[in-house]
C-alpha positions as CSV (number, residue, x, y, z in Angstrom):
1,M,0.0,0.0,0.0
2,N,1.2,3.6,-0.7
3,Q,1.7,6.2,2.0
4,E,-1.7,7.7,1.5
5,W,-3.7,4.5,1.8
6,L,-5.2,5.2,5.2
7,F,-6.3,8.8,4.2
8,S,-8.0,7.5,1.0
9,F,-9.6,4.6,2.9
10,L,-11.1,6.9,5.7
11,D,-12.1,9.5,3.1
12,A,-14.2,6.8,1.3
13,C,-15.7,5.7,4.7
14,V,-16.7,9.3,5.4
15,R,-18.3,9.7,2.0
16,A,-20.3,6.5,2.4
17,F,-21.5,7.3,5.9
18,H,-25.0,8.7,6.4
19,D,-25.6,10.7,9.5
20,E,-29.4,10.2,9.3
21,D,-29.2,6.4,9.3
22,A,-26.9,6.5,12.3
23,A,-29.2,8.9,14.2
24,A,-32.2,6.7,13.4
25,R,-30.4,3.5,14.7
26,L,-29.4,5.3,17.9
27,E,-32.9,6.7,18.5
28,I,-34.4,3.2,18.3
29,F,-31.7,1.9,20.7
30,Q,-32.3,4.8,23.2
31,R,-36.1,4.2,23.1
32,Q,-35.6,0.6,24.0
33,R,-33.4,1.5,27.0
34,A,-35.1,4.7,28.2
35,V,-34.1,4.0,31.9
36,L,-30.4,4.2,31.2
37,A,-28.3,7.4,31.9
38,P,-26.8,9.2,28.9
39,D,-23.2,8.0,29.7
40,D,-24.4,4.4,30.1
41,I,-26.3,4.6,26.7
42,I,-23.1,5.4,24.8
43,R,-21.2,2.7,26.5
44,R,-23.9,0.1,25.8
45,W,-24.2,1.4,22.2
46,V,-20.6,0.7,21.6
47,E,-20.9,-2.9,22.9
48,Y,-24.2,-3.4,21.0
49,R,-22.8,-2.2,17.6
50,L,-19.7,-4.4,18.0
51,R,-21.9,-7.4,18.8
52,Q,-24.1,-6.6,15.8
53,T,-21.1,-6.4,13.5
54,G,-19.6,-9.6,14.8
55,V,-16.4,-8.0,16.2
56,V,-17.3,-9.2,19.7
57,Y,-16.3,-12.6,18.2
58,G,-13.3,-11.1,16.3
59,T,-15.2,-11.6,13.0
60,P,-16.0,-8.5,11.0
61,L,-19.1,-9.2,9.1
62,A,-17.9,-8.2,5.7
63,S,-19.6,-9.8,2.8
64,E,-17.9,-12.3,0.6
65,D,-18.2,-9.8,-2.3
66,T,-16.4,-7.2,-0.2
67,I,-13.6,-9.6,0.7
68,A,-13.3,-10.8,-2.9
69,N,-13.3,-7.1,-4.1
70,H,-10.4,-6.2,-1.8
71,T,-8.5,-9.4,-2.8
72,S,-9.0,-8.8,-6.5
73,R,-7.2,-5.5,-6.0
74,G,-4.0,-7.3,-5.0
75,Y,-4.5,-7.5,-1.2
76,A,-4.0,-10.8,0.6
77,Q,-7.2,-12.2,2.2
78,R,-6.1,-11.4,5.7
79,E,-5.5,-7.8,4.6
80,A,-9.0,-7.7,3.3
81,V,-10.3,-8.8,6.7
82,F,-8.1,-6.1,8.3
83,L,-9.7,-3.4,6.0
84,A,-13.2,-4.8,6.8
85,L,-12.5,-4.4,10.5
86,L,-11.0,-0.9,10.0
87,K,-14.2,0.2,8.3
88,I,-16.4,-1.1,11.2
89,E,-14.2,0.9,13.6
90,A,-14.3,4.1,11.5
91,D,-18.1,3.8,11.2
92,L,-18.4,3.2,15.0
93,A,-16.4,6.4,15.7
94,M,-18.6,8.4,13.3
95,E,-21.7,7.1,14.9
96,I,-20.4,8.0,18.3
97,G,-19.7,11.5,17.0
98,C,-23.4,11.8,16.0
99,A,-24.5,10.4,19.4
100,V,-22.6,13.2,21.3
101,S,-23.8,15.9,18.8
102,H,-20.4,16.1,17.1
103,C,-21.3,15.5,13.5
104,T,-18.6,17.0,11.2
105,L,-18.1,16.5,7.4
106,G,-15.4,15.9,4.8
107,L,-11.7,16.6,5.6
108,V,-12.5,17.6,9.2
109,R,-14.2,14.2,9.9
110,V,-11.3,12.3,8.3
111,A,-8.8,14.2,10.4
112,E,-10.8,13.4,13.6
113,L,-10.8,9.7,12.7
114,L,-7.0,9.9,12.2
115,V,-6.8,11.4,15.7
116,C,-8.8,8.5,17.2
117,F,-6.7,5.9,15.5
118,A,-3.5,7.6,16.5
119,L,-4.7,7.6,20.1
120,L,-5.5,3.9,19.8
121,R,-1.8,3.3,19.1
122,H,-0.9,5.5,22.1
123,R,0.7,8.1,19.7
124,F,-0.3,11.3,21.6
125,K,2.2,13.5,19.8
126,L,0.9,12.4,16.4
127,A,-2.7,12.8,17.5
128,T,-1.9,16.3,18.8
129,A,-0.2,17.3,15.5
130,I,-3.3,16.2,13.5
131,D,-5.7,17.8,16.0
132,R,-4.0,21.2,15.7
133,M,-4.5,21.1,11.9
134,I,-8.3,20.7,12.2
135,P,-9.1,24.4,12.7
136,T,-7.3,25.2,9.4
137,L,-9.2,22.5,7.4
138,S,-12.2,23.2,5.2
139,E,-14.8,20.4,5.0
140,Q,-14.3,20.2,1.2
141,G,-11.3,20.5,-1.0
142,S,-7.9,18.8,-1.3
143,P,-6.0,17.6,1.8
144,P,-2.8,19.5,2.7
145,K,0.4,17.5,2.2
146,R,1.2,17.6,5.9
147,L,-2.1,15.9,6.7
148,L,-1.4,13.2,4.2
149,K,2.1,12.7,5.7
150,L,0.6,12.4,9.2
151,A,-2.0,10.0,8.0
152,G,0.8,7.9,6.5
153,E,2.4,7.7,10.0
154,V,-0.9,6.5,11.5
155,G,-1.4,4.0,8.7
156,K,2.1,2.5,9.2
157,D,1.4,2.1,12.9
158,L,-2.0,0.4,12.3
159,R,-0.5,-2.1,9.9
160,R,2.5,-2.8,12.1
161,H,0.2,-4.0,14.9
162,A,-2.5,-5.6,12.7
163,Y,-1.3,-9.1,13.3
164,L,0.5,-10.9,16.1
165,A,3.8,-12.7,15.2
166,G,3.1,-16.4,14.8
167,N,-0.7,-15.9,14.9
168,P,-3.0,-17.8,15.3
169,L,-1.6,-18.3,18.8
170,L,-1.4,-22.1,19.3
171,G,-4.9,-22.5,17.8
172,L,-6.4,-19.8,20.1
173,P,-8.2,-16.7,18.8
174,I,-6.0,-14.2,20.7
175,H,-5.8,-12.0,17.6
176,N,-9.6,-12.0,17.2
177,S,-10.2,-11.3,20.9
178,F,-7.8,-8.3,20.7
179,N,-9.7,-7.1,17.7
180,Y,-12.7,-6.7,19.9
181,V,-10.8,-5.1,22.8
182,D,-9.2,-2.6,20.4
183,A,-12.5,-1.7,18.6
184,K,-14.2,-1.2,22.0
185,T,-11.3,1.0,23.1
186,L,-11.5,3.1,19.9
187,G,-15.2,3.7,20.7
188,R,-14.3,4.9,24.2
189,L,-11.5,7.1,22.9
190,A,-13.8,8.6,20.4
191,V,-16.3,9.5,23.2
192,S,-13.6,11.1,25.3
193,Y,-12.1,13.0,22.3
194,Y,-15.4,14.3,20.9
195,E,-16.6,15.4,24.4
196,H,-13.3,16.7,26.0
197,G,-10.7,17.0,23.2
198,L,-7.2,15.7,23.9
199,L,-7.7,15.6,27.7
200,R,-4.8,13.3,28.5
201,P,-5.9,12.0,31.9
202,S,-9.3,10.9,30.4
203,L,-7.6,9.2,27.4
204,I,-5.0,7.5,29.6
205,K,-7.7,6.0,31.7
206,V,-9.3,4.5,28.7
207,L,-6.0,3.0,27.5
208,D,-5.2,1.7,30.9
209,Y,-8.5,-0.1,31.0
210,R,-7.6,-1.7,27.6
211,E,-4.3,-3.0,29.1
212,R,-6.2,-4.6,32.0
213,E,-8.6,-6.3,29.6
214,R,-5.8,-7.6,27.3
215,E,-3.8,-8.9,30.3
216,L,-6.9,-10.6,31.7
217,L,-7.7,-12.1,28.3
218,L,-4.1,-13.4,27.9
219,R,-4.1,-14.9,31.4
220,A,-7.4,-16.8,30.7
221,M,-6.2,-18.0,27.3
222,V,-2.8,-19.0,28.4
223,G,-4.4,-20.8,31.3
224,L,-6.6,-22.7,28.9
225,T,-3.6,-23.8,26.9
226,L,-1.5,-24.8,29.9
227,A,-4.5,-26.8,31.3
228,D,-4.7,-28.8,28.1
229,R,-1.1,-29.7,27.4
230,E,2.5,-29.0,28.3
231,L,4.1,-26.6,25.8
232,G,7.3,-27.3,24.0
233,V,10.2,-24.9,23.7
234,V,9.0,-23.4,20.3
235,S,5.5,-22.8,21.6
236,L,6.7,-21.1,24.7
237,Q,9.0,-18.9,22.6
238,V,6.0,-17.9,20.3
239,L,4.0,-17.0,23.4
240,A,6.8,-15.1,25.0
241,R,7.5,-13.1,21.8
242,Q,3.8,-12.2,21.5
243,I,3.5,-11.1,25.1
244,K,6.6,-8.9,24.7
245,S,5.2,-7.3,21.5
246,L,1.8,-6.2,22.9
247,G,2.8,-2.9,24.4
248,L,1.9,-3.9,27.9
249,S,3.5,-2.4,31.0
250,R,6.6,-4.1,32.3
251,A,4.7,-5.4,35.4
252,S,2.1,-7.0,33.2
253,K,4.7,-8.6,30.9
254,R,6.6,-10.0,33.9
255,G,3.5,-11.5,35.3
256,L,2.5,-13.1,32.1
257,L,6.0,-14.5,31.4
258,R,6.1,-16.0,34.9
259,L,2.7,-17.6,34.1
260,L,4.3,-19.6,31.2
261,K,6.5,-21.4,33.8
262,G,3.6,-22.9,35.7
263,K,-0.2,-23.3,35.8
264,A,-2.8,-20.5,35.6
265,E,-5.3,-20.9,38.4
266,P,-8.9,-20.0,37.3
267,L,-9.4,-18.4,40.7
268,L,-6.7,-15.8,40.0
269,V,-8.2,-15.0,36.6
270,A,-11.7,-14.7,38.0
271,A,-10.5,-12.5,40.9
272,A,-9.5,-9.8,38.4
273,V,-13.0,-9.6,36.8
274,N,-15.0,-6.8,38.3
275,D,-18.2,-6.6,36.1
276,D,-20.7,-8.9,34.3
277,R,-19.8,-7.7,30.8
278,T,-16.2,-8.5,31.2
279,R,-17.2,-11.9,32.8
280,D,-19.4,-12.8,29.8
281,F,-16.8,-11.7,27.3
282,L,-14.0,-13.6,28.9
283,L,-16.1,-16.8,29.0
284,E,-17.2,-16.4,25.4
285,Q,-13.6,-16.1,24.3
286,V,-12.4,-19.1,26.3
287,I,-15.3,-21.2,25.0
288,L,-14.3,-20.2,21.5
289,G,-10.7,-20.9,22.1
290,A,-11.5,-24.4,23.4
291,M,-13.7,-25.3,20.4
292,L,-11.4,-24.1,17.6
293,D,-9.5,-27.3,17.3
294,G,-12.8,-29.3,17.1
295,H,-12.2,-31.1,20.4
296,V,-12.7,-29.9,23.9
297,S,-10.5,-32.0,26.1
298,E,-11.4,-33.1,29.6
299,Q,-8.7,-30.7,31.0
300,E,-10.2,-27.8,29.0
301,S,-13.7,-28.6,30.2
302,V,-12.5,-28.7,33.8
303,Y,-10.6,-25.4,33.4
304,I,-13.7,-23.7,31.8
305,G,-16.0,-25.1,34.4
306,D,-13.7,-24.0,37.3
307,L,-13.4,-20.5,35.8
308,A,-17.2,-20.3,35.4
309,A,-17.7,-21.4,39.0
310,W,-15.3,-18.8,40.4
311,L,-17.1,-16.2,38.3
312,V,-20.4,-17.4,39.8
313,V,-21.8,-18.6,36.5
314,S,-24.0,-21.7,36.6
315,A,-23.5,-24.7,34.3
316,E,-26.8,-23.8,32.6
317,E,-25.7,-20.2,32.0
318,L,-22.4,-21.4,30.7
319,A,-24.2,-23.7,28.3
320,R,-26.3,-20.7,27.1
321,L,-23.1,-18.7,26.4
322,E,-21.7,-21.7,24.4
323,A,-25.0,-21.9,22.5
324,E,-24.8,-18.2,21.6
325,V,-21.3,-18.5,20.3
326,L,-22.3,-21.4,18.1
327,E,-25.5,-19.7,17.0
328,F,-23.5,-16.7,15.8
329,Y,-21.2,-18.7,13.7
330,E,-24.0,-20.8,12.3
331,Q,-25.9,-17.7,11.2
332,H,-22.8,-16.1,9.6
333,K,-20.8,-18.9,8.0
334,A,-20.2,-16.9,4.9
335,Y,-18.4,-14.2,6.9
336,L,-16.1,-16.2,9.1
337,D,-12.7,-14.5,9.7
338,V,-10.0,-16.3,7.7
339,F,-8.3,-17.0,11.1
340,M,-11.3,-19.0,12.3
341,V,-11.6,-22.7,11.7
342,G,-15.1,-23.2,10.4
343,S,-14.9,-27.1,10.4
344,A,-14.0,-27.0,14.1
345,V,-17.1,-24.9,14.9
346,K,-19.2,-27.5,13.0
347,L,-17.7,-30.4,14.9
348,H,-18.1,-28.7,18.2
349,R,-21.8,-28.0,17.4
350,Q,-22.2,-31.7,16.5
351,R,-20.8,-32.6,19.9
352,M,-23.3,-30.3,21.6
353,I,-26.1,-31.9,19.6
354,E,-25.0,-35.3,20.8
355,R,-25.0,-34.1,24.4
356,L,-28.5,-32.6,24.0
357,Q,-29.7,-35.7,22.3
358,G,-28.6,-37.9,25.2
359,T,-30.4,-35.6,27.8
360,I,-33.6,-35.6,25.7
361,G,-33.5,-39.3,25.3
362,E,-33.3,-39.8,29.1
363,N,-36.3,-37.5,29.5
364,L,-38.3,-38.4,26.4
365,G,-41.1,-40.0,28.4
366,S,-41.7,-36.8,30.3
367,I,-41.5,-34.7,27.1
368,V,-44.1,-36.8,25.3
369,R,-46.4,-36.9,28.3
370,E,-46.3,-33.1,28.6
371,I,-46.9,-32.6,24.9
372,R,-50.0,-34.9,24.9
373,E,-51.4,-33.1,27.9
374,T,-50.9,-29.7,26.1
375,K,-53.6,-30.3,23.5
376,E,-53.1,-27.2,21.5
377,L,-49.3,-28.1,21.0
378,A,-50.1,-31.7,20.2
379,E,-52.6,-30.5,17.6
380,L,-50.2,-28.1,16.0
381,L,-47.4,-30.7,15.8
382,Y,-49.9,-33.2,14.3
383,R,-51.1,-30.7,11.7
384,D,-47.6,-29.8,10.7
385,S,-46.6,-33.5,10.4
386,L,-49.5,-34.0,7.9
387,G,-48.2,-31.1,5.8
388,D,-50.7,-28.5,6.8
389,E,-49.4,-24.9,6.3
390,L,-49.2,-23.3,9.7
391,S,-49.4,-19.5,10.0
392,K,-46.4,-17.6,11.4
393,A,-48.4,-17.0,14.6
394,E,-49.2,-20.7,14.9
395,R,-45.6,-21.6,14.3
396,R,-44.4,-19.2,17.0
397,K,-47.0,-20.5,19.4
398,M,-45.8,-24.1,18.7
399,A,-42.2,-23.1,19.5
400,K,-43.1,-21.2,22.6
401,Q,-45.2,-24.0,24.1
402,L,-42.5,-26.6,23.4
403,V,-40.0,-24.4,25.2
404,D,-42.4,-24.0,28.1
405,I,-42.6,-27.8,28.4
406,L,-38.8,-28.1,28.4
407,R,-38.5,-25.5,31.1
408,A,-40.6,-27.7,33.4
409,I,-38.0,-30.6,33.1
410,P,-35.1,-30.0,35.6
411,A,-32.5,-31.7,33.3
412,L,-33.4,-29.3,30.5
413,A,-33.4,-26.1,32.7
414,I,-31.1,-24.5,30.2
415,F,-34.2,-23.5,28.2
416,S,-35.4,-21.4,31.1
417,L,-32.4,-19.0,30.8
418,P,-32.5,-15.9,28.7
419,G,-31.5,-17.0,25.2
420,G,-32.4,-20.6,25.9
421,A,-34.7,-20.6,22.9
422,L,-31.5,-20.5,20.8
423,L,-31.3,-24.2,21.4
424,L,-34.7,-24.9,19.9
425,P,-33.4,-25.8,16.4
426,L,-31.0,-28.2,18.1
427,L,-33.9,-29.8,19.9
428,F,-35.9,-30.3,16.8
429,R,-33.1,-32.1,15.2
430,V,-33.0,-34.8,17.9
431,L,-36.7,-35.2,18.7
432,P,-38.2,-38.5,17.5
433,D,-39.7,-38.1,14.0
434,G,-43.2,-38.4,15.3
435,L,-42.8,-35.3,17.4
436,K,-40.8,-33.1,15.0
437,P,-42.4,-30.3,13.1
438,K,-42.3,-31.3,9.4
439,V,-40.0,-28.4,8.5
440,F,-37.3,-30.0,10.7
441,S,-37.9,-33.7,10.1
442,K,-38.1,-33.5,6.3
443,R,-35.4,-31.1,5.1
444,S,-32.0,-31.3,3.7
445,P,-29.0,-30.0,5.7
446,A,-28.7,-27.1,3.3
447,E,-32.3,-26.1,4.0
448,G,-31.8,-26.1,7.7
449,E,-30.3,-22.6,7.7
450,D,-33.6,-20.9,7.1
451,T,-35.8,-22.8,9.6
452,R,-35.1,-20.6,12.6
453,N,-36.5,-17.6,10.7
454,Q,-39.8,-19.5,10.3
455,L,-40.1,-19.9,14.1
């Protein structure tokens, strides 16, 4: 890429961005969360948008066409994913600007995005130099050469830290998890910058929080790796090299390097978690890390179970988190990050289906009895099995009543949890044919992707 690539890229993002659409999305979000304070709204908005775009799982939801288009221009596939992630981050920063009544245009907006990305790389002098140019810029017109030069510096920094050496890290999605931490940090930096300018204490606080999250994530992931197997010399060298290259404080680096010489106790990881959102994120990433090789060993299961227990997360809630991760990848197979192993996700899902099948088999008598006693549900299932066309309302009612039955069976209490209905498609796959809705019992695997929408 040439020196001006980042400026050209962000300029295109700015031109494609529509303030009205961003404002409409935020207004809907605010209406649904009217009880939240303004500051809390923005923080939740950042997390919500990153979950919507897949970045919470390290997977920017760029279409296959977008990836192919970037690749056709001579970029490697991983570079195309990097650009897709960069666009999500730029759009998020612009949406935050609108959310805090700081909607600018043209060159001014591009320069502000450059400031945010410079801050993300801890380049305060570079950010300050760009910020000082903003009052001299017009919204339209050609960019000054100095701005292009400064943009080139930011671009070099971004690309230098885009990938970890030796990634993927021993089969773990460290790079993907850091994508989410960085995107979330960029959102927080944008809030601080748009509201207070380059107020250093406020910006340092955001960056310090990122360091704590990254260190915690590394501790959890290294703990998972060490729980599963002893690492050879080469693997330990890769881990040590990556830890040293992350820009962490000396104290954090020393602690993580010491960790490589022993075992990571889940209690020590859990003790550093101080809020529910960090807890859920950490467990999501550890679950994902365990499943990526297609096999969750007994040692990994024990580590994850112990970590969840110390975080005061029940076995049922842990299973729900696992189901949400699997559901996300099932729904977005076409967009999986090139670093992710799609076949491993499929295999892990099959193992989950097998576990669910065993539990249902053990409780089948109770399920059948409850269905027969719920006459409306039995009638809907019978009509569907005969090929009758059920309305959307009837199909939703059938699904709801079946979940209500499952909630009454202690062994299937997972369906009682928020998001438990995510497992309904799995349930329909393992029910006896006589109880399955026709759409699940008589469909090809390729057709299965659309069935959830009908429920």
